[in-house]
N, C-alpha and C positions, 0 to 999 in steps of 0.2 A: 357703062357711063352712068354717073349719078345725076339725078335731076333734083335740084332743091326748089325749083320754081313751083312745082306742083304740091309742095308741102305747106301746110298751114304754119303760122308762126308758132303755135303750140307744139306741133309735131317736130318742127325744126329745133325748138328750144329743148324738148325732151331728148332729142337725139344728140345735140351738140353741147349743151350746158355741162354735162358730166365730164366731157373731154376738156373743155375750157377750165373747169374747176380743178381737175387733176393736174393739168399742166401748170396752172397758176400756183397751186399749192406746193408743187415740187420746187418751183423757182422762187417762191416767196416765203420759204421756211423761215421761221423766227419772227415773222410779221403777224399782226393780228388777223384773225379769220375774216374780219370785215374787209381788210385790204384784198384778200384773195377773192372774196365774193364780188367786190367792186370791180376788180380786174376782169373776172368772168362776165359780169354784167356789161362792161364796156365792149368786150369781144362779141357778146351776143347782140348787142345793139348795132354794132357795125355789120355783123352778118345779116341781121334782119333788115336793116335799112339799105344795105348795098349788096343785095343778092347777086346782081349782075357782075360783080367783081370775081366771083368764083368761076373758075374755068376747070371743068372736070377732066379735060385733056392733060392738065398739069399735075393731077393727083387726086386722091380721095378727099371727100368732104372732111373726114376726121383729120387728115393730115393738114388740110387748109386751116381748120380751127386750131390745131396744135401750134402751127406756125404763127397765127395771129395772137394766140394766148402767150406764146413764148416772147414775141416781140413786145407786147403790152407789159408783161411782167418785168422784162429786162428794162424797159423804159421807166417803170415805176422804181426799180432798184436804183437806176442812175439818178433819178430825181431825188431819191431819198438821201443821196450823198454818201461819201465813203464810209462814214461811221455806221451806216445802216447796212453795210455789206458783209455780214459775217459769213465766212466760207465754211462749209462742212469740213473741208480739209485745208489746212493752211500750208502753203508751199513755201519752202525756203530754198534759195539758191545758195549753195555752199562752194567755197573754193573759187578760183579763177574769176575773170571778169564776168559781170552779169550779161546774159544773153536774153534776147527777146523771148519771153515765155511761150508765145504762140509758136515760134519756130521749133522750140524744144518739144512741145506737145504734138505738133504736126509730125515731127520726126518719130516720136514714140508711136503715134497712131499708124504710121506707114509700116511699122514692124509687126502690127497685129495681123492675124489671119482675117479673111473676109468675114467669117461668122462672128468673130470677136468684135470687129468694127461695127457690124450691124447691132449686136447686143449693146455695145457702148453707146451708139447713136440713139437707140430706142430708150434705153434705161436712163442714161445720164444727160443727153442733150434734149430729148423730147420729154423726159420726165415721166415716161410710161410706167405704170405699176407692173409688178412681176407677173401677175395673172394675164394682163393684156399682152405683155411682151411674149410670154410663153405661148399664148394662143396664136399670135401673129407668126411666130417662128415654128409652129407645129411641134412644140416641146412640152413635156410635162413641167409643172411648176417646180418640182424637185430637181429635174435636170437643169432647168434654167438657173435655179439658185446655186447649184454646184458650178455651172459655167460662169456665173457672175463672181463667185468667190475666187475661182481660178483666174478670171480676168483681172480682178482687183490685185491679186498677188503679182501677176505678170506686169501690170501697170506700175506697181510699186517698185518692182525690180528694174524695169526699163527707165523709169524716172530717176532712180538712184544712179543708174549708169550715166545719166545726163547731168548729174550733180544736184538733183533735187531730192530732198528728203522730207518726210512727213514728221510732224511733231509726234513724239512718243505718245501712244495711247489714243491717237485720233486718226481719222481718215480711214485708209484702206486696211 
């Protein structure tokens, strides 16, 4: 059980700010560094001013900070408007009537093995860097890089089976 109430503000900041920064940076790619820092500052302000909201029974402090940073970063993306939402991979639905993209992605994710889903979640949803993901999974960095490469290839194939293709030279 993690206790954050016994930590000073400085200790909590040293422990959590890098997590907030990494998560915000992954989700706010393409925006100025100041936006990333402001997002991390907002997350830290919330954490420091509302310590009582953290419940260690629901997950680690790091996970709590990542969820807050993800939420804040996505809110900033939404407020920026559609023009400010460049995606790393642009998805196109080809053929047949358009389906809800969330259903397609969910279908694809259910076809992944459990370890592949964990890697996908840590790397692409939580925005964890390769070193941290490898450490959490008990893998070497090289083994993780190979697993991510294979996962990207598999996702590309599974998405293609659902009628979604990636623009040539981009994405996976």
